[in-house]
N, C-alpha and C positions, 0 to 999 in steps of 0.2 A: 600424541595428538598434534596435528598440523596447526601452526600458528595462524592467527587472524591478524592482519596488519592493522595498525592504528588508523590508517586512512579510511578503512571501512567504517569506523565510527563516525567519521565526518560525512561520508556519503549517505549512510543510513540515517544519521541525525538530520541531514538537510531535507530528506524526503518529506516528512510531515510539515516542515517549515515552509517549503516551496508550495506544497499543495494547499495548506490552510491559508497561508499568506496570499496565494493566488486568488482563491475564491473570495477572500475578504476584500482585497483591493478591487477585483472585478465587480463585485456586488456594489461596492461604494461608487464605482464609476457608472454603474447602471442606474443608480438612484432608487427612489421609493417605488418605482414601477416593478421592481424585482422583489419577490417575496421568498426569502431563503428557507422559510418553513415548508412551503408547498412546491416550490420550483427547484429543479435539479441543477447540478453544476453544469450540465450540458447546455442549459439555456445561456449561461454566461460565455460559453465557448462557441455559440452559434454565430453564423455569418450575420454581420450587421449589429451585433451586440456592442455596447460601448466598451466593454472590457474584453473583447474578443482576443486581442493580442496578448493581454495579460494572462488570461486563462489558458490559452494555447501554449504560451511559453512555459507556464507553470506545469502543464501536463508533460511537455517534452522534458523539462528539467527533472520531473518525478521519474520518468522513464530512465533517464541517464543515471539517476541516483540508484535505482534498483539494479541496473546493469552493473555498475561499479561495485555495489555491495555484493552481488552474486559472484563476481570475480574474486573478491577478497575473502569471502566466507568459506575458506578451505576446510574448516572443521565440520561443515555440514555435509550430509549425504548428497551425492551428485544429482539425483533426481530433484531434490529440493532446490538446489542451486539453479538447475536448468529451468524449473518452474518460475522461480523468482526473476531470473533474467528474461524469460519469455513474457512475464507480466510487465517488465519494463519495456519490452518491444511493443506490446499492445498499447501502452500509454503513448508511445510515439505515433502509432497508427491512429489512435483516438484523436490526437491533436491534428493529424493530417487529414482526417475525414470528419470535420465538424458538422453538426446538424444544420439544416436550413433555419432561417430566422423564424419560420412558422411551420408547424407540423413536425412529424417524427422523421427519423432516418433509419432504415433497416440496417444499412452498413454500419453506421455509428453505434446503434444499439447492439448489433451482433458482436462487434469488436469489443465494446465495453463489457458485454456479458462474458466473453472469453477471458478478458483481463480479470474480472471479478473472480472467476473460477480458478484461474492460475494462482492468483495471490491468496485465495482462500486455502488452496491445497498445499502450497509450498511448505508451511510449517510441519505438517505431518510427514511429508515426503523427505524433509531434511532431517528428521529426528534420528537420534542415536538410541536405539532400543535397548542398549545394554544398561542404561540408567546411570552411567558413571561419568558422563561428559558434562559440559556446561549446562546450567539449568535451562536455558532457552532452547536447547536441543534435546532435552529429555522428552520421552514419549508423552507423559501425562500433560505437561504444559503445552506441548506442541499440538496434541489432539484437542486440548481445551481451546487453544487459539483458533484452530481450524473450525471447530464447532461454533465458537462465538461469531466468527466471520460469516459462516453459512446461515446462522440464525438471523443475524442482522441483515444479511442480503435477502432472506425470505421476507423479513419485515418490510424492507424497501419495496419488494415486488408487490406485496399486499397494499402498501400505501399508494403505489402507482396505480393499482387496479381500482382503488376506491377514491382516487383523487384526494388523498389525505396528506399527511405530513411527509411526503416523499423526499423533500429537501433535507429534513432532519435525519431521516433514515439513511439516505445516501451519504450524508456527511459522517454519520456514525461508522458505517462499514468502511468507508474509504480512509477515515482517520485511523481506525484499528489496523487496517492493512498497511498503511504507510508507516505506522509506529512500530509494528512488530519486528521488522528487520533490525531496528536500532536496539530493541530489547535483547535480541539474540546476539548481536555483535558485542554489546556491553557485557553480557554474561560470559561470552567466550574470552574476552579480555580479562575479566575478573578471574576466570578459571586458569588462564595462562599464568597469572601471578599467584596462584595458590589459594585464591579466595573463592569459597563455595565448593571446593572439592570435598567429597566425603572423607572425613578423617584427615584432611590435608592441612597444611600450614602455608603461610606466605613464603613463596620461593624468593631467592635472592639472585 
């Protein structure tokens, strides 16, 4: 098995930190006028928002984290690495095409949708179907992660349609998507040292 470098743990671990930290700080700058339950993260990244630069920087940093992680995750299947890296690129594009201060944006929504899809599909595309690799790359956990992301994304779309808790739903799916690369990298490093191998022992 090809080794996963330790720096991939840093890049993958920073992804949820910069994303969640970004929306928390941006929401605080926006003040009580912003409702995180019903309003999306895109509102924080819109032109004219008080936390515009904070949220835009966080999205760009998230994209960089995914790109670096995809580069280092050599134990994963190539299609999955490509999908993760492409998801990182879409985060850059989302940051580059923020929505207007009022109303929607077809370009922003389309790019965000592509990003959701790529980051939802990368776990199953990266899976090792032999079932002997790191836990995070085995088929069952990978398909479970993809299904969880897809289900939460569908919930987000439903909440958007009914003007419900879209902010909560979006934060759930984006949190899962930002955290899963860290889970995979951590399981690869554990496997590298003999932890979690079927019938294996700690290597020296």
